[in-house]
N, C-alpha and C positions, 0 to 999 in steps of 0.2 A: 241823778243821771239815769238810774234804772227806770224810774217812773216815766221820765221823758222818752226814753227809747221805747218802752212798752206802749206809750200813747201814740208815738209816731208810727210804729209798726202796726199796732192795732187799728189806728185810724185809716192807714193806707189799705189794710186788709179788709176792713168794713166797707170802705168806698169801692174797692175792687169787687167784693162779693155783691154789693148792691148793684153795681153796673152789670155784672154777669146775670143776676136774677132779673133785673129790669129788661135787659136785652133779650134774654131767653123767653121771658113772659110775653113781651110785646111781639116777638117773632112768632110764638105759638098762638097768640091771640089773633093776630092779623097777618101771620106770615105768608099764607097762600095768596092773600089779596095783595100784599106788598110785592111778592115775587111776580105776580101777574102784572102789576103796575110797572115794575122795573123793566119787564120785557116789553110791555105794550107801548110805553111812552118813551121810546129811545130811538125814534126814527132819524133824528138829526143829532149832531153833537150838542146843540143847545138843549134839545129835549132830554138827551141822555144826561147832561149836566144837571138839569132840574130834577130828574128822577133820582139821581144819586144823592143830591143834596137833601131832598125831601125824605127819602127812605132812611138815610143816615140820621137825620134829625129826629125821626120817629123812633128808631131802634137805639139811638144814642151810642152807636159804635161804628166808626169808619172801617175798622178791621173786619167786622161782620159783613158789612156791605162789600168790601173789597174781596174777601174770600168767596162770598156768594157770586160776585161778578166773574171771578176766575172760574168758578164752576160752570156758570152760564156760558162763558166763551168756550170752555172745553167741550160743553155739550152742543154747541152750535146755536144756542138760543139767542145769543147776541153776537154781532160782528165785532171784530177788534176795534175799528174806529168808534163804534158805539160805546164799547167798554172804556175807551180812553175818556170820553165825556163823563161817564158814570164815576170813574175814579176821581176826576177833578171835582165833581159834585160832592163826593164823599168827603174829600179833604175839607171843603168849605162847610159841609153839614156838621162835621164833628166839632166845629168851633162853638156850636150851640151849648155844649156841656159847660164850657168856660163861662158863658153868660148865666147859666143856671146857678153855678157855684158863686159867681161874683155878685149877682143881684139878690139871690135868695139865701144861699148857704152861708155866706159870710156876713151879710148885713142884718139878717134876722136869725136868731138862735132857734133853729127849727128841730134840733136834735131831740129835745124833750117832747115836742109835739109830734115828732115822727114815730115815736115808740108805738102808739096805737095803730099806726099804719102797718108796722111790722107784724103786730099781733093779729090784726084783721086779715092781712095777707096770708099769714101762716095758716089761720083757721080755714080760709077759703081754699087754700092749696090742699089741705088735708081732708076737708069735709065737702068741698064743692064738687061739681060735676061739669064736664065739658069745658066751655070757655071760662067758666067761673074759676077753675083751677089755674088757668093761665093768667087771669086777671089778678088772682091772689099772689102769684109769683111776682108779677110786675109791681104790685103795691108794696110787697115786702122789700123788694129791691130798691124802690124809690125811697122808702123810709130809711133803709140802711145807708143810702148815699149821704143823707143829711146827718145821721148819727156818726158816720165816718168822718165827715167834714168837721163836726164839732170836736170829736176826739183828736183829730189831726191839728186843729187850732190850738188845743191845750198843749199838745206836744211841741208845736212850733214856738209857742210863747216861752217854753222852757229852753228850747234850742237857742233862741235869740239871746237868752241870758247866759248860756254856757259858751256858745261859739258865735263869734261875730263874723258871719259869712260875708257881710258887706265889705269886710276888709280885703277879701280876695280881689284880684285884678278885675276891674269893671270896665275900664276904657281900653281902647286900642284893640288891634286885631287879635292878639293872643288872649286877652281877657274875654272877648266874645267867643273865641274858639273853645276856650276852656269851659265856659258855661254851656256852650252848645254840646260839647262832648258829654258833660254831666247830664244834660237833658236827654241825649240819645241813650246813655247807659240806663237812666231811670226808666225810660219807656221800654227798653229791651227787657229789663228785669221784671217790670210790672206787666209787660205784654199789653199795655194800654196807654195810649197817648192822653186819654181823658184823665186817667189817674195821675199821670205826670203833670199835666196842666193844673189839675186841682191842687196837687201838692205845692206847685209853684205859686199859685194864687194865694194859698193859705200862708206860705212863707212870706210872701210880699205883704199880706195883710198884717202879719205879726211883726213886721219890720226886721225879719231875719235876713232878708236880702234887699238890695235896692232895685229900682225899676229896670235899669239897663241889664242887670244880671238876670232878672226875671224874663225880660224880653228875649235874651239869648237862650235861656232854658226852654222857653216855649218854642223857639225855632228848632232847637235840638229835638224836642218832643215830636214836632211835625215830621222831622226826618226819620226819627227812630220808629215811628209807627209803620213804616214800610217793611219792617222786618217780618211782621206777621204774614203779610201777603207774599213775601219772598219765600218764607218757609212753606206756605201752602202750595207754592208752585214747584217745589223740589220734587222731582220724579214725575211731574205732571206733563201734560201735552205741550206742544209748542205754543198754541194759543194761550195757555195758562202762563207760560214763562214770559210771553210777550206782555200780557196784562200786568204781571208783577214788575217787569222791567219798566213799563210806562209809569206805574205808581212810584217806583223808586226814583226815576229820573225827574218826574214832575215835582215831587216833594223836595228832592235835593236841590233842583234848580230854584224852586220857590224859596227855600231856606237861604240859598246863597244870595238871591235877589234881596231878601229881607236884611241880610247882614250888610250888603253893600249900601242899601238905601236906609239903613237904620237911623242915621241922623235926620233924614227927611221924615221918617215915620215918627220919631220922637218929637220933632218940631210940630208935626200935624196933631199929635196927641196933646201937646202943650197948648196949641191954639184952640183945640176943641174944649179943653178944660177951662180956658179963660173966656171963650166967646160962645160956646155951644152948651155949656152947663154939664159937660162930661165929668163924672166923679173921678177924683184921683185914686190911685191905688189899683185894686183888683179889677174894677170896672174898666179902667183905662187899659189894663193889660188884656182883658177879653176883647176890647175894641181893636187893640194892636194885632192880636191873633187873627181876628176876622179880616182885618185890613190887608195884612201881607199875603194871606191865602187868596183873597179876592184879586189882588194885583197879579199874582201868579196865574190865576184863571183868566183874567183879562188878556194876559200876554199869550197864553198857550191855546185857549179855546178856539180862536179864529183859525189856528193852524192845526187843528186836531187831526184832520185827514192826512196832512203832510207829515205830522209827527208820527202817526200810526204807520204810514208807508215807510218811513225811515227805519222804524223798529222792525217792520216786517222784512226789510232787506237785510237787516243785521241778524235776524233769527228766522231764516227760511224754513219752511216745513218740508222735510224730505221723506216723510213717512207715506204709507198708502193713503191715497186721497179718499177712498170710500170709507175707511174706518178711522179717520183722523180725530173724530170726536169721541171715540171710546177711550176716555181717560180713566185709569183705575182710581184716581183720587175722587171721582164722582160717586163711587160705590157707597160712601157714607151717607149720601142723600138719595134714597131710592127714587123719589119723584123726578129729580133732575137726571139721574142715570137712565130711567125709563124714557124720558124725553129724548135723551141722546141716542138711545137704541132705535127709537121710532124714526128719528131723522136719518140715521144711518140706513135703516131698512128702506126708507123712501129713496135714498140715493142708489142702493143696490137694486131696488125694484126698477128704477129708471134705466139702469144698465141692462137688466134682464129684458125689459120691454123693448129696448132698442135692438137687442139680439133677436128677439122674437119677430119684430117687424122686418128685420133683414132677411130672416128665413122665409117669411110669408110673401115677401116681394121678390125672392130669388136673388137677393143681393149679398148673401153671406160670402165674405171674401177671405183674404189671407190673414186679416187681423183678428179673426175669430178665435184663434188659439190663445192669443194674448188676452183678449177680453174674457174668455172662459176661465183662464187661470186667475185673473184679477177678481172675477165674481166669486169663484169657488173659495179663494182665500178670504174674501170679505165675509162670505156666509159663515165660514167656520169660525172666524174671529168674533163675529157678532154673536153667534150662539154661545161661545165660551164666555163672553162678557155678560150676556143676558143671564146665564146660569149663576153668575157670581153676585147678582143684585140681591141684597137682603130682602126677605119677605116682609110684607106689612099686613095689617089687619084687613080681613076680607071686605069690611064695610067702607074702606077708604078708597078714594079715586085711583091711587096708584095700583091697587090690586086689580081693578077693572082694566086698567091700561095693560098690566102684565098679561092678563088672560087674552086680551085682544091681540097683543103682539105675538103671543104664543101661537094663536090661530094664523096670524099673518106669516110667521116664520114657517109654519107647516105648509101653507099654500105656496109660499115662495120657493121652498125646497122642492115641493112636488112639481111646480112649474119648471124650475130649473132642470130637474131630472127629466121631465117630459121633453124639453127642448133638445136634449142630447140625442133623441131619436128623430132628428129632423129629416133624415132620408125618407121617412114615411111620406111626408108631404111634398118634398122636393121632386120626387119622381113623377108626380101627377099634378104639379102646381099649375100648369098651363091648360089643364083639362077644362072643358066648358062647365062641367058640374062643380068643379072645385073653385074656379076663379071668383064667383060671387062670395063664397064663404071666406076665402082668403082676404078679400077686400073688406068684408065685414069685420073680420078678426083684427085687421090693421086699424080699423076705426076704433074698436074697443081699446086697443093698446095705446093709440095716440091720445085719445080722450083721457084715459087713465093716467098716462104720464103727465099731461098738462095739468090735470086736476091735483095730483100729488105734489107737483112742483109749486104751483101758486094758488090753486083753487079759484082761479079767476072766472072760470066758466060757471054760470049760474046753474044750480041743481045738477052739477056734473055727476054726482054719485048715482042719481036716479037715471041719468042718461046712459051711464056705463051699464047699469043693471038692465035697462031696456035693450041696449045694443047686444048685450050678452044673451038675453032671452031671445032676441030675433035670430042670433047666430044659431042657438040651439034649435029653434023652430026650422031654420033652413036645413039643418041636418036631419030632423025628423021628416021633413017633406021629401028630401032627396033620397034617403035610404031606401024606402019601399020602391021607388022608381028604378034605382040601380038593381035591386034584387029582382024586380019584375022583368026588366030587360034581359038580365042574365039568364033567368029561368026560361025565357022565351027564345033563347038561342041567339039573341042579338048582341051579346057581349061575351068577352072572355072571362071565365070565372076568376082566374088569377088577377086580372086587371080590375075586376069588380071589387075584389077584396082590398086591393091597394086603394081604390077610391074610398071605400068605406073606412079604412084605417085613417086616411088623410082627413076625412070629414070629422071623424071622432077626435083626431089630434087637434084640429082647429077649434072644435067645440070645447075641449078641455082647456085649451089656452085661454079662450074667452071666459070660461067659468072661473078659473083660478085668478085671472086678471080682475074680475069683478069682486071676488072675495077679498083679495089683497087690498084693493082700493077701499072696500068697506071697513076693514079693520085698521088700516093706517090713516085713512083720510076722513072717516066718518066718526060717529060716536063710539064705534068699536064694540058695541054691546055683543057679547058672545051668545047670540040667539042660536036656536037649532038651525043647522045649515041645511039648505035644500040639496037634494041629490043632483049631481051633475048630469045624470041620465034622465032627470024628470022632464 
């Protein structure tokens, strides 16, 4: 009995550790590429589904994909409808682990041959550099998975001799519900549906349970895996909670569909065994797992947008719109947190540019006080969040992004403070010498706002720089003329000073606009800045 328990617990532990090491190693080895792919190939629910399935199959963890997606939605990298597609893909992608266990782990005794993999992986992790260290971690994890499966097999054979779990209720609603609950509890305890499915496959292979019980256990594991995503969303933003809720509802509905249609699935598996050469036992269970998740996807994916809208109505976002993506749960991932602040800064910048255009066109009205309060609050909240993002190594891309955003915050704060002195320009806005500069300033602001929003204008950054330079040149041309006319007695000195102040005000607005666009919309390299008076 003691030996059996030790093998069971040790086998599960080895499998779990192998999964963790494999997932961490693969994420470190190709994590940035996977993250970019996940964000890039999610334009439609179908593409999002494909991205979620592919990434999950590569990192061998639906929980890792779901938690990552929750972070991306919180940061604004993915829209909620896109996240729904990714979540569905992750649920299907995680069934790949069952196939690995059924086809390789149980049919071929790889535990002995996997030992060198663990050794090689450990040496690479300890002695290697760069990506070799991540590869070593993944190799060691891959080897541990098969050692864990072999140890688990030995424990399950002993369990079958001591406890005949097949005598538990297998048919009827209560029998299926009992097995489902056991599957949910196993997944919650192990924090891995893959480990629960592997344990079930091993138990079935050792004849400790029958196929119907194994099928219900796998359904329970699919439902239980939603716990990790739900825990990740606790205390998170509304988009994070929406994503977690979508994951829970999809897996729960898919599980219920599988229970209701279980006789149909069992008939289909039996037919495939007799006519399509499907192996009985673990391979058939892996096929069942993939089949019922695929049916759920086929039902839900065409209605992904409607499903997303239904959840959005149930969980409305009532927080400040400008800072809704500043989710504290993102702070553990500096790259994602910095992308969140960049997007929020772009939103705040759009509001500031709108306020500046209203001033330069003489249209600043009664809503300005509300807008000013909203912008001021958003700036303060963003600076607080930015200060909490953990530092990273200077040679990593997130460090460059941090420096660029710090420059952007500096210019944005200066521009916002500059706009508070709007009376300087409003008094002489209709003057002949000021009107061309005001129009040029509006052109800089409009192009900058469009570029930061969608970047649809070709070489927009270069155009913003050119327009800002032309605005500065207008000030340099007009300033001597104003001074010459005033010195010649053709103008009032006090009025001349107002004109010069307004020109300088417009020039600085254009300069700060250009620099903000450079740091938020360009490569953001913190090169030495030109003087605004140049």
